[in-house]
N, C-alpha and C positions, 0 to 999 in steps of 0.2 A: 780698322786701326790697331789690331791686336798686337801687331809686330812693330808697332810705334812707340815712342815714349815722349812725353811733354815736359818741358821744361818752363816754369812760370817765374818771372823775376818780380819778387815783392820786397825787395830790400830798400836802401835807402831811407831818407827821412821824409820824403813826400812834402817838402817845405812848400811847394806851389798850391798844396790843398790845405795849408793851414788856414783856419784852426781846426777844420774837420779831421785832419790826420792826427790831431792830438789823441783822439779818443779811440779811433779805430784805423788799421791799414788801409790804405786807398782801395785795395781790392775788395775790401768787406763793407764799403760804404753802400748804403741801399740804393738800389735802381730797380723800380718796378716790384717793389715788396720783397726783394730778395738781395743778397750780398752781390754786388757786381760781378765778382770773378765767378759766381754759381751759373750765372747765365752761360758761360762759356764751357766749363767743366762739366756741366749735366750732359751736354749735346756728345762731348767726347766719351764720356764714361759710357752712356748708352750705346755707343757705336763700339764698345769692346776695349777702348784704351784703359790700361790697367796701371802703366808705370809713369809716375809723376814725380819730379823733383822741384822743390819749392826753394827758391832764395828769399831768405827773410832776414830781417833785422833783430838784433837783440831784444828791442822794443816790442816787435809784433809778433815773435815767433809763438807765445803762449796762445795768442788770440787766433793765429791761422790754424794751429794745431787743434784747438778746441773747435773751430769751425768745420775742419775737415772730419774729426772725430764724430761730430753730430751729424753731417750732412752725407757722407759717405762710408761705406763700411766695406768695401771691397777693392780697395786700391793698394798698390806697392808704392809707399810714399817714402821719399828720401827728403830730409830738410838740410839745407846748407846755411850757416848763418854767416852773413856777410857783417863782419865785427866792424871794418873801418871802410866804407862806402868810397869807391874810386871810379864809380860809373858802371854803366850797363855791361860793358865788355868784361870788366873785373868780376861782375856777380856771375856772368856765364861762365869765365873761367874757372871758378870756385867749382863748377859741376863737371870738370872734364873727366874726371875718373868714373863718374856715372853715365856718360855716354856710350851706349853699347848698340843703339838701334838707331833707325831713321828718326830724326828728332824734329819735333815742331816745338817752335819757341814763341812763348806769348809774354808780352809785357804786361804786368798786372793791371794797368788801368785802359786795357784795350777791350773794347765789347764790339763784335761783329759777326757776320753769319758763319756758320761752321760747315755746312754742307758743300765742302769743295774737294777738289781732286787733290789728293796728297801722294800721287805716284811719281812726281818729278819734282826737282828743286824750284822753288818759287819765294818771291818776297811780296807780301800783301802790300798793296798800296791803294791809294784813292786820288783822284784828281782836284785839286785846289782851283778855285775860280778868282781868288783875291790875291793880293800881292804880299802874302804872308808867308814867303819862301824861307825868310830866315829863321822860321819857327822849326822847321822840319828838316830831316834828312831825305833827299830826294833821289830818284834813280831816273837815269836817262836809259831809253831802250831803242832797239833797231826796228825795222820792220817786223820781224818775226817775234817781237815782245821780248828779245832776250836782252839781259842787263849788260849794258856796257861801259857804265859809269854810275858811281854814287857820289852825290854832293851834299854833303853834311853842314847843315844850317848856314848857307852861304850869305854873305854879305853884299850880294848883287843879285839881279833877276836873271837865273838861267832859262836856258831854252828846254825847259820841261816842267810840268806841274803836276808830276807824280810823286807824291809824298809818302813814305812808308809809314804804316800805321801800327806797327808793333805785333805783326803775326808773320812768322818765316818759317819755311817747311826746308829741312837740310836732310836729303835721301843718304848722304854717305857718312857714317859716324866716324870712319876712320880719318876721312879729310876734316872733318869738322874738329876732332881733337888735335889733327895736326895744326890746323888754323889757330887754335887755342894756345898752342904751345910757342907761337911767334911773339917777337918781341916788338911790342908797338909803341909808339909814342902818344903821351896824352893829348887830347884835344881840347881847349877850354877847361884844362884842369882836370879832365877825366879820361878815362878810356872808353872809347865809344865804338859800339857794334860795327859802325860802318868800315873800320879798320879791317876788323875779321871779315866782313862780307867781301871786301875787295879782294882779300886774299883767296877766300873761298871760289870766288867768280873767276879769278884767274887760272884756277885749276879745273874747274868743273862748270858746265853751263848752268846758269840760272835764269830764270824767266821773272818777269813781272806778272803778278796776277790782281787783276782790278777787284776789289774788294767792293760790293756794290752797298752793302748795308753795314755802316761803321759808326761806331759812337765814341767820341773822345771825351774822357773824363779825368785827364791828366791835371788840370788847373782848377781852380774854384769857380771860375766863370764857366769852363766847360762842364764840370760836374752840375753845377746848377742849372745849366741848360739841358743837359741830359736827364737830370731829375724831373724838371717840370714836365719835359717831353715823354716821360715815361709813366706819367699818371693817365691810367686808363681804366677802364670796365669793360661792359658789354659793347658789343660792336656797334650797336644802335646809338649810344651815348657819346658825346663829344666834352672833353674837359679843358679848362684853361685856368692855369694858377699865374696871378698876376705878381708883382713885386712887393705887394703890399699882404700877403698871405691870404688872398681872397680867391677862392676857388668857385669857378662858374662851371656848372653841369647843364648841358643843352640836349634836348631830344624832342621826338614828337610828342605832341600834347599827350596822346594816350598812352605813352609809354611812362611818362613821368608824373602825371597828374596825381596819382595815389601817394606817390613819394612826398611831392611837394604839401600835399594837405596834412599827412602824417607829421612832417617836420613842423610845419605851422602850428598844428595843435600841441605837439609835445613841447614846442618852445614857449608856449603861453602857460605852461604848469610848472609853477616854481620849483616843485620838487623833482621834477623830470628834466628841466631844461639844461642842467649842469651835465648830464649824461650825453648830449649830442653837441655838435659844433654851433657856434652862434649863427643864427639865419639872419643874414642881412636883407635880401630882398628876393622878390620872383619877378619875372616877365613873361608875358604871353604875347606872341605875335603871330597870328594865323593859327596854323596846326603846330607850332613850336613854342615850347615853353622852356624856360631856364630859371635857376635858381643861384644865388650867390651866398655862400656859407663861408666860415671861417675854416682855414685848412689847419689841421691839427699835425705838427711835426712830431714824429716818431714812429715807432716800429708797431706794426699790427701784431695781433696775438699769433697770427700764422707764422710770422717770421721768428717770432721768439719760439714757438713750438718747432719748427722745421731746422732751424740753423743755430739755435744757441744751447749749449749745453749745460742746461739747469737742473740742479739736484731735485730729486723727487719731494723733498719737504718744502722746497720753495715752490714748486709747481701746485702743491695742495694748498699753500697759502694763498699764491696768485689766483688760482681757481676758486677758492672760496670767497675771495673779494670780487672777483668778476661775477659769480652767481648772486652774490648780495647786491651787486650793483643791478644785473638784469632783473632781479626779483623786486626791484622798485617798479619797474613796468608792471610785473606780473600782479602786483598788490592792488592796482588799480581797476576796479569791477567796472563793466559797462553800465549805462544808464537805463531806465526803464524805456522799452520801444526798441531796444538794440535789435538787429537781424538775428534771426534764429540761429543758435550756435550749432545745433544738431544738424541742420540742413548744410550749414557750412562746412562742418567737420566731415560729413558723409561726402561731399564733393571733393574736399582737399585730399582725403585719405583714400578713397575709393574711386569716384567717377573720373576726376582728373588723372590719377593713374592709368586708368583702363585707356582713356581718351590719347594719351601722350603715347603710350606704349605701343599704339597702332601704327604710329609712324616712324618706329624704328625698322631700318630696311633690313636687319639681320633676322629674318623669319626663321633661317635654318637654326640659329641659336635658340631663339624664343620658343620654337616648337619642340624642342628636346624635353622628353619627360625626365630625364636626370643629365647632369652635367659633373665632368670630374674637375675640380679645381684643386690644383697643388697636392694632388693624391686622394681629395677627400670627395666622395660622392655626395651631390646636392640635388634635391629635388627643383625640377624648373619650374618656373612662375606660373604656368597654366595649370600646374596640378597643385601648386601651393595656394593660390589664390582661395579655392573652395574650402580647403581644409582650414584657411585662416579667417573665413569670413565671420565666423562667429565672434572672434577676438575684434575684428574691426567693428562689428556692430556695438560690441561692448564699449570701444572707444568713441563712438558717436553717442552712445547713452550717458557716457559719464563725463562729456565734454562740458556740461554746464558748470561743474565744480572748477573748472579751469578756464573759464572764461575771463579775459582780461586785457588789458593792453598789450599788444607784442610787438616785436621790432619786425618779425615775419623773415629775417634773414640773418641772424646775428652769428654766421659762421666766422670763424677767426680772422678772415682778411678783411672784414668789416667791422672790426674792433680794434682801436688804438690803445694800446696799453702804455702808461708812463710810469715807470718803476720808482720815480723818485717820490712820486705822491700817491702811488696805487690807484691813480684815476683811470677810469675807463671811458672813452669816447665811442658812441655808436654810430655809424655811418651807414650810407646806403640802405636805408630801411625799405621794407616791401611796400607797406602801406596798402596791402589787399590781402583778405582772407576769403576767397570766394567773391565778396563784394568789396567795393572801397570803403574800408573802415580800419580804424588803428586798433579793433578788438579782434580777438581770436582765441584760439586754444593755447594755453602757454606751453603744453607739451610739445606743440610744433616747433616752438623757439628751442626748447630743451634738445628735442632731436636734430635740428640744425646744429645745435653746438656739439652734440654727441657723434655726428657723423664727420667731424672735423678731428676729434681726439681718438674714436674707436674705429671709424670707417676709413679715416686719412684723406678726406676729401681734398684737402689743399696738397697733400703729397700726389695726388692723381692729376689734379688740374696743372699742376707745375711739371709734370712728367717726369716725376722722379721714381720712375719704376721701369722693369723690362717686362715685356709680355710674350711668351710663346704660345701659339695657337696650333695644336697638333691636329685638331679637327674642331667641326662645330660643337662638340660635346667634350674635349678635352683641351684644359687649358693650365698654364704653369704662368704664375708672375710673382716677382717678388720688387721689394722696394730697394732703392740704390743704398740705403743705409740699413743696418740692423740695430741701430742705436734709437729705438722706439720707446716711448713712455708707456708704462703700465695702465692701460685705460681704467683699471680698477680705483686709482687714485682719484680720479674725476667721477666716476661712477658713484663712489662713497659720498661725494658732496651733493650731487642731484638728490640721492636717496634722502639725506638730511634735509632738504628742502622740500620734501613731498612728493617727489617723483617716483613712481614705479619703473624700475630700470626696464622690465620686460615691456611694458607699454611703450617706452621710448624707443627701445631698440626695433619694435614692430614699426613705428613711425618712421625710424631711421630707414629701414630696409625699403618701405614704400618711397621714400624720399629719393634714394638712389635709382630705383626704378624709373620713377617719374620724370628724372632730370636727363634721362638718355637722349632723348631726341633734341633737347636744348644743345648738346654738345656735338652736333652733327660733323662740325669741321675736325673733329678729333675721333676718328673710327676706334682707335686703341682704347682710349679713355672710355668710350662707350661701353666697349666689352668688360673694361675692369668695373666701371659703375654697376653694370648688371651682375657680375660675379659678386661684388660686394653686397649688393643689396639681398642675392639669394642667399649668401652666407647669414646675414641678420635674420632674414625670415625662416630660414631652415632652423636657426637657433630658436626661434619662437614656435616653430612646429613641433620641436621636442618639448618646449615647455607646455605646449597643448596637449601632450600626450598623458 
């Protein structure tokens, strides 16, 4: 896609999404814990596309610029302001002078698959099965799937059910500019894309391209439906959000039992219950268990960290408040007769890591004595572990000092932040630290937090990187943005709360290594987890010397 350009239409008033669109432009509303438009842009940028033109309104220009500045740092971006919205064709026509390459046109409320063939002209469509033709612009195609007619929001039932979904590929930039130079009449009070498409099709063959995966977010109803359907977690869990804000999570008993027990115990502690959603009920049927909790509306810490351009001093304040909230868990010590913390930490930091890494299929990487990452030589894991064993044993010996209630997985995506009240809600607890218990080593929680702001765990899981493997011992990777926050801002807060950053980084490195087999569905992410873990452990090897 290096020889293509993308035009994204995000102008207009988005009145069909009010009141949501009063606070953010529709393309930046959250879907699956990230701004909706990001789901599309990430894939295109990773595939080499760099030239993007955004049509924005005067009211949303600042928000769109801020998002792009934070999320991406390698794009050639043009902004066109649609001062007086007169429809989508009017918005596209404002981009006329920027069109110099084969052009992909994307409507800002469109979410769909991106692994498509961009070598020919096409209009993305889907098939509808209801009688909602009047809502859409439709196309009629022949036996070769060539577009022979466009039918824009008909007041009758046409002989086609192919509706355009807001993704169109134009391979001839000269013809596209010519089409935009034509004088078209308004339809329903606005200039419609269908007029320009008809002209383009009269000069050059276009086909219909069936888009198999598509989500409509253009109206309040459609957005709410898409939002509910986007709530997910690990593949073995099912989620359902009802119309009353009750979230039901269902899985096998073995997968969810520890989590349920943790929630039930925390909800009974008056000082800790405000830190979690209200727990309504739990149900067990055979080998299936589910629980119902309050759904907390708002963005996760991960969304704010990755997609919002927030000043360093504000992050220091937010993070200080966040650690103060987490410390309420860490201040609760276990009762007499609690499981042996030294045995638990030995398993979590050493034994489990060794067990899991055996399952990684990339033995060619794992067996390297040294690996070059971004030009830096790193000692491989098999050589690192013996050199760090004394440090790990020290972690085990000092664990009683940090024995407390823990969340077990307080990564940024599992913490909802409410800026208006500086409140934090912790969701999706682990409930297990070697054994089923709400207790563990609070340094484990601290390392889970650090692997988000230092190791950039969420950037990796969201695919916000490019990776080049020159060989099994030579890699380059970089993130899609260079606008990253200095981790020292966060480290300072952890240190002021009694944590040794070197110990936390050691655990962080072991965490990255141990999570590799859990992400077997993403081979590239596994490599980056390994490289990131190696970097942390190599830092501590230097501290060891």
